[in-house]
C-alpha positions in Angstrom: -47.1 12.0 -23.0 -46.6 14.3 -21.0 -50.1 15.5 -20.3 -50.2 18.4 -17.8 -52.2 20.5 -16.7 -55.1 17.5 -16.0 -57.6 18.0 -13.5 -56.9 15.6 -10.5 -57.7 12.7 -10.4 -58.8 10.2 -8.0 -57.8 6.4 -9.7 -58.1 3.0 -7.5 -54.7 0.5 -8.2 -55.5 -3.6 -7.2 -52.3 -5.0 -7.3 -50.4 -7.9 -5.6 -47.1 -6.1 -4.3 -46.1 -9.0 -2.9 -45.0 -10.7 -5.8 -42.3 -9.3 -8.8 -45.1 -9.2 -11.2 -47.1 -6.0 -8.5 -44.1 -4.2 -7.5 -42.9 -4.0 -11.5 -46.5 -3.3 -12.5 -46.5 -0.4 -9.9 -43.6 1.2 -11.0 -44.1 1.7 -14.6 -47.7 3.2 -12.9 -45.4 5.9 -10.8 -42.8 6.2 -14.0 -46.2 7.3 -15.8 -47.1 9.9 -13.9 -44.6 10.8 -13.3 -44.1 11.0 -17.1 -47.1 12.6 -18.0 -46.5 15.1 -14.6 -50.0 14.4 -13.9 -52.6 14.9 -11.3 -53.3 11.7 -9.6 -54.3 10.5 -6.3 -53.7 7.2 -5.5 -55.5 5.0 -3.6 -53.3 1.3 -3.3 -54.9 -1.8 -2.6 -51.0 -3.6 -2.2 -52.7 -7.9 -2.0 -55.9 -9.2 -2.7 -55.6 -10.1 0.9 -56.4 -6.4 1.5 -59.5 -6.8 -1.3 -63.3 -6.7 0.2 -66.1 -5.8 -1.2 -66.0 -2.4 0.6 -63.1 -2.3 -1.9 -65.4 -3.1 -4.7 -68.0 -0.4 -3.7 -65.8 2.2 -3.4 -64.6 1.4 -6.8 -68.1 1.7 -7.6 -68.6 5.0 -5.6 -68.4 8.2 -7.1 -65.8 9.1 -5.5 -63.4 6.9 -7.2 -62.8 8.7 -10.8 -61.1 5.1 -12.6 -60.0 2.0 -12.1 -56.5 -0.1 -12.5 -57.3 -3.5 -12.0 -54.4 -6.0 -11.6 -56.0 -8.8 -10.2 -59.9 -9.6 -9.5 -61.0 -8.2 -6.7 -63.1 -10.8 -6.0 -65.2 -12.8 -8.6 -66.9 -11.3 -10.6 -66.0 -8.1 -9.9 -64.2 -7.5 -13.5 -68.1 -7.8 -15.4 -68.8 -5.6 -12.2 -66.8 -2.3 -13.1 -67.4 -2.3 -16.8 -71.7 -3.0 -16.6 -71.4 0.4 -14.3 -69.4 1.8 -16.8 -66.9 3.1 -14.3 -63.5 3.9 -16.3 -61.1 0.9 -16.0 -58.6 -1.0 -17.4 -57.2 -4.6 -16.2 -53.7 -5.8 -16.4 -53.4 -8.9 -16.9 -56.7 -10.0 -15.6 -58.9 -11.1 -18.7 -57.7 -13.2 -21.7 -57.9 -12.1 -25.4 -60.9 -13.9 -26.3 -63.0 -12.5 -23.4 -62.5 -8.7 -23.8 -65.6 -7.1 -25.1 -65.4 -4.0 -26.4 -66.7 -1.5 -23.7 -66.1 1.3 -24.6 -65.3 2.3 -20.4 -62.3 -0.2 -20.5 -59.0 -1.4 -21.4 -57.3 -4.6 -21.7 -53.6 -5.1 -21.6 -51.8 -8.2 -21.1 -49.0 -10.1 -20.6 -47.9 -11.8 -23.9 -48.1 -15.3 -22.2 -47.7 -17.6 -25.6 -44.4 -15.5 -26.3 -42.8 -16.6 -22.7 -43.9 -20.0 -22.9 -42.5 -20.1 -26.5 -38.9 -18.2 -24.9 -38.4 -21.0 -22.3 -38.6 -23.8 -24.8 -36.3 -22.9 -26.6 -33.8 -22.4 -23.8 -34.7 -25.0 -23.2 -33.3 -26.6 -26.7 -30.7 -24.6 -26.7 -29.7 -25.9 -23.9 -29.7 -29.8 -26.2 -30.2 -33.1 -24.5 -32.8 -33.2 -23.3 -34.4 -36.6 -22.7 -37.8 -35.0 -21.6 -39.6 -31.5 -20.6 -42.6 -30.6 -18.3 -44.6 -28.1 -17.7 -45.9 -27.7 -13.5 -49.4 -25.2 -13.6 -49.8 -23.0 -11.0 -52.3 -24.0 -8.5 -54.3 -21.3 -8.4 -55.4 -22.5 -12.2 -55.8 -19.0 -14.1 -56.0 -18.1 -17.9 -51.3 -17.3 -17.5 -50.8 -20.8 -16.0 -52.3 -22.4 -18.9 -51.6 -20.0 -21.8 -47.5 -19.9 -21.1 -48.2 -24.4 -20.7 -50.2 -24.5 -23.9 -47.1 -22.4 -26.2 -44.3 -24.0 -24.2 -46.4 -27.4 -25.0 -47.0 -26.3 -29.0 -42.9 -24.7 -29.4 -41.4 -28.2 -28.2 -43.4 -30.4 -30.3 -42.5 -28.4 -33.5 -38.9 -29.1 -32.1 -40.5 -33.2 -32.2 -40.4 -33.1 -28.5 -43.6 -33.8 -26.6 -44.5 -31.7 -23.0 -45.6 -34.2 -19.9 -48.0 -31.5 -17.2 -48.6 -31.2 -13.4 -52.0 -30.1 -12.4 -51.7 -30.0 -8.8 -54.9 -29.2 -6.6 -56.6 -25.8 -7.2 -57.0 -23.1 -4.5 -56.8 -19.6 -4.0 -54.5 -17.3 -2.5 -50.6 -16.6 -3.8 -48.4 -19.6 -2.6 -48.5 -22.8 -3.8 -49.1 -25.6 -1.8 -45.9 -28.8 -3.0 -48.2 -31.9 -3.7 -47.7 -34.8 -1.9 -47.8 -36.5 -6.0 -44.8 -34.0 -7.4 -42.4 -36.1 -6.8 -43.7 -39.1 -8.0 -43.8 -36.8 -10.7 -41.1 -36.0 -11.6 -39.4 -39.1 -10.4 -41.1 -40.6 -13.4 -39.6 -37.8 -16.1 -36.7 -39.5 -18.1 -33.3 -37.9 -17.0 -31.9 -35.1 -18.1 -35.1 -33.6 -17.8 -35.9 -29.4 -18.9 -38.7 -28.4 -16.2 -40.5 -25.0 -16.8 -42.6 -24.1 -13.6 -45.7 -21.6 -14.1 -44.1 -18.4 -12.1 -40.7 -18.4 -9.8 -43.0 -19.6 -6.3 -44.1 -22.9 -8.4 -40.3 -23.0 -9.4 -39.9 -22.9 -5.4 -41.4 -26.3 -4.8 -39.4 -27.4 -7.7 -36.5 -27.0 -7.0 -37.8 -27.8 -3.1 -39.2 -31.0 -4.1 -35.6 -32.1 -6.1 -34.2 -31.9 -3.1 -36.6 -34.0 -1.4 -36.0 -37.1 -3.4 -32.6 -36.8 -4.3 -33.0 -35.1 -8.1 -30.0 -33.7 -9.1 -30.6 -29.5 -10.7 -29.7 -28.9 -13.1 -27.8 -32.4 -13.7 -30.8 -34.8 -13.6 -33.5 -31.7 -13.8 -33.1 -28.6 -15.5 -35.8 -25.9 -13.3 -37.0 -22.4 -14.6 -39.3 -19.9 -13.2 -41.1 -16.6 -14.8 -40.7 -13.1 -13.3 -37.3 -13.0 -11.8 -38.4 -12.0 -8.2 -35.0 -11.4 -8.1 -35.1 -11.9 -3.9 -36.6 -15.1 -4.3 -34.9 -16.6 -7.2 -31.6 -15.9 -5.5 -32.6 -17.3 -2.5 -33.1 -20.5 -3.8 -30.7 -23.3 -3.8 -29.4 -23.2 -6.4 -30.4 -20.2 -7.8 -33.2 -19.7 -9.7 -33.4 -19.3 -13.6 -36.5 -17.2 -14.8 -38.1 -15.1 -17.9 -39.0 -11.7 -16.9 -42.1 -10.4 -18.9 -41.6 -6.5 -18.9 -44.6 -5.7 -16.4 -42.6 -2.7 -15.9 -44.1 -1.8 -19.4 -47.6 -3.1 -18.7 -48.0 -0.5 -15.8 -46.6 2.3 -18.3 -49.1 1.1 -20.5 -52.0 1.5 -18.0 -51.6 5.1 -17.1 -51.4 6.4 -20.3 -55.1 3.8 -21.0 -56.5 5.2 -18.0 -55.7 8.7 -19.5 -57.4 8.1 -22.8 -60.2 7.2 -20.8 -61.0 10.7 -18.8 -60.8 11.3 -22.4 -57.4 12.5 -23.5 -56.6 12.0 -27.1 -53.4 9.3 -27.0 -52.3 6.7 -28.6 -52.8 3.4 -27.1 -51.1 0.0 -28.0 -52.9 -3.1 -26.3 -51.4 -5.8 -28.2 -49.8 -8.3 -25.6 -46.5 -7.0 -24.4 -44.6 -9.6 -26.2 -40.9 -8.7 -24.8 -39.2 -11.5 -22.3 -35.4 -11.8 -21.0 -34.5 -14.1 -19.5 -32.0 -13.9 -16.8 -29.6 -17.4 -16.1 -28.6 -18.9 -13.6 -27.6 -22.0 -11.6 -30.7 -23.6 -11.9 -30.4 -24.4 -16.3 -27.0 -23.5 -16.2 -24.8 -26.5 -16.2 -21.2 -26.3 -14.9 -18.8 -26.7 -18.1 -17.0 -30.7 -18.3 -14.0 -29.8 -17.0 -16.1 -29.1 -13.4 -18.3 -32.0 -13.8 -15.6 -33.6 -14.0 -13.9 -32.4 -11.0 -17.5 -32.9 -9.0 -17.4 -36.2 -9.4 -14.0 -37.1 -8.3 -14.3 -35.2 -6.0 -17.8 -37.0 -4.1 -15.9 -40.4 -5.5 -13.2 -39.7 -3.2 -14.6 -38.4 -0.1 -17.2 -41.6 -1.0 -14.3 -44.0 -0.7 -10.9 -41.8 1.0 -11.0 -45.0 4.3 -10.5 -47.7 1.3 -7.1 -48.0 -0.3 -8.1 -46.4 -3.7 -6.0 -45.3 -5.9 -5.8 -42.3 -8.2 -6.2 -44.6 -11.0 -9.1 -46.3 -9.3 -10.6 -42.8 -9.9 -9.9 -42.1 -13.1 -11.7 -45.5 -13.3 -14.7 -44.6 -12.2 -15.5 -41.6 -14.2 -13.7 -43.6 -17.4 -11.6 -40.9 -18.3 -7.4 -41.7 -18.1 -5.6 -41.1 -15.4 -3.2 -38.1 -17.3 -6.8 -36.0 -17.8 -8.2 -36.2 -14.3 -4.4 -35.3 -12.9 -5.0 -32.2 -15.7 -8.3 -30.8 -14.8 -7.0 -31.5 -10.9 -4.1 -28.8 -11.4 -6.4 -26.7 -13.3 -9.3 -26.1 -11.0 -8.0 -27.8 -7.4 -4.7 -26.6 -7.8 -3.0 -30.3 -6.8 -2.7 -33.9 -7.8 -5.0 -36.6 -7.7 -2.9 -38.6 -5.3 -2.3 -34.6 -2.5 -6.5 -34.7 -2.5 -6.8 -38.3 -1.5 -3.6 -38.6 0.7 -5.0 -34.5 2.2 -8.3 -36.5 2.5 -7.0 -39.6 4.6 -4.4 -37.1 7.2 -7.4 -34.7 7.8 -9.6 -38.5 9.3 -6.0 -39.7 10.8 -5.2 -36.5 12.7 -8.8 -36.3 13.7 -8.9 -40.0 15.5 -5.8 -39.7 16.5 -7.8 -37.1 18.6 -10.8 -39.1 19.6 -9.6 -42.3 19.4 -6.9 -45.0 21.8 -6.0 -47.7 19.2 -2.8 -48.6 18.3 -1.5 -46.0 15.2 -1.2 -49.2 12.8 -5.0 -49.6 13.2 -6.4 -46.4 12.9 -3.6 -45.6 9.4 -5.3 -48.8 7.9 -9.1 -46.6 8.9 -8.5 -44.5 7.6 -6.9 -45.9 3.7 -2.6 -46.0 3.8 -1.8 -49.4 2.8 1.2 -48.5 4.1 2.3 -47.1 7.7 5.6 -46.5 6.7 4.2 -43.8 4.4 1.4 -42.9 6.2 4.0 -42.2 9.4 6.5 -40.1 6.6 3.6 -38.2 4.7 2.0 -37.7 8.5 5.1 -35.5 10.4 6.0 -34.0 6.7 2.5 -32.8 7.2 2.1 -31.8 10.7 5.8 -31.2 11.9 5.2 -34.0 14.5 5.0 -37.6 14.3 1.7 -39.8 15.2 2.9 -40.3 18.7 3.9 -36.8 19.2 0.1 -35.4 18.0 -1.8 -38.0 19.8 -0.1 -37.0 23.2 -0.3 -33.0 22.2 -4.0 -33.1 21.7 -4.7 -35.7 24.7 -2.5 -34.2 27.5 -3.8 -30.0 26.2 -8.0 -32.2 26.6 -6.4 -33.7 30.3 -5.2 -29.9 30.6 -9.3 -28.4 30.5 
């Protein structure tokens, strides 16, 4: 390309713009049309839900010169288009073994095996997972099977096995969250690394981990495919994802269809093996120092109402008091003891506003071992004695 000067061609484009692959393919198609200065009249069907028998009939009718098909319009549609001899480019519809040599057809695919291999290599680079698993898409299409096979084969070469979860098969884009998935994830030796067939499936895995009290990525690292940025960034934690080059596939589809229209163009029908990995929190473990402080804070939040000391926290973590104090000063800008004290003072303030029990009882309930020290710390922190603080807040309530 560029081609230029061509006669107007009516082109039917059937893809799924509700998902990242379809949106990227469409961008690539439009880029190809602009690069070639092509006079195409486009009829875009943006969702499989909008595909009817009339769509296929339109594709086979005299009014349509060519078709770019990114998902089957209905069962048997690819074969029907091939038999009718309508110039058609198939994107990720048929496997390599199912691509007959039909003069009026071209076949493009992203390399699903390359996706599986890239995911396996990424998990292996993170190290120290006790188990690996793959969660299939419920539509059970060729791409989910090829990704799983390459993922498992790459892990096997490194001496690891891969467990597989197959949800009940169904049509439609949105995966179903099967009841068996929580049990499957809990059965994995932790920490585990899970590749989901797509970002939508990965979203279900993340939700299931949350309900099954499995921490991501500490217990289960989760990786999706497609890099649907809007979806990946909405999830908690944000989802890491393998991104195939769907845009380039769309661009190549334009070149391929123009070749079927009679232009002598070089066509690359090899599967697109270029993938990029967008890493986010679902696979990116926090630095060791951050994890240590997070564990300390979790222990403090669960126990500060009891008379724990900084030494108790260090003992629970299995580290020295000196190390945990250093990490707290670096990351929290406070000492470990000051953090515990701040939690207790905040709890004491709340009780003074809401409870009528004697001060000594409230002080003990907040984990302070000494009433004298608690009184000193409270006045230093809030500028009032506990009695004055309680009176002021009780008066405010009565006034309202």
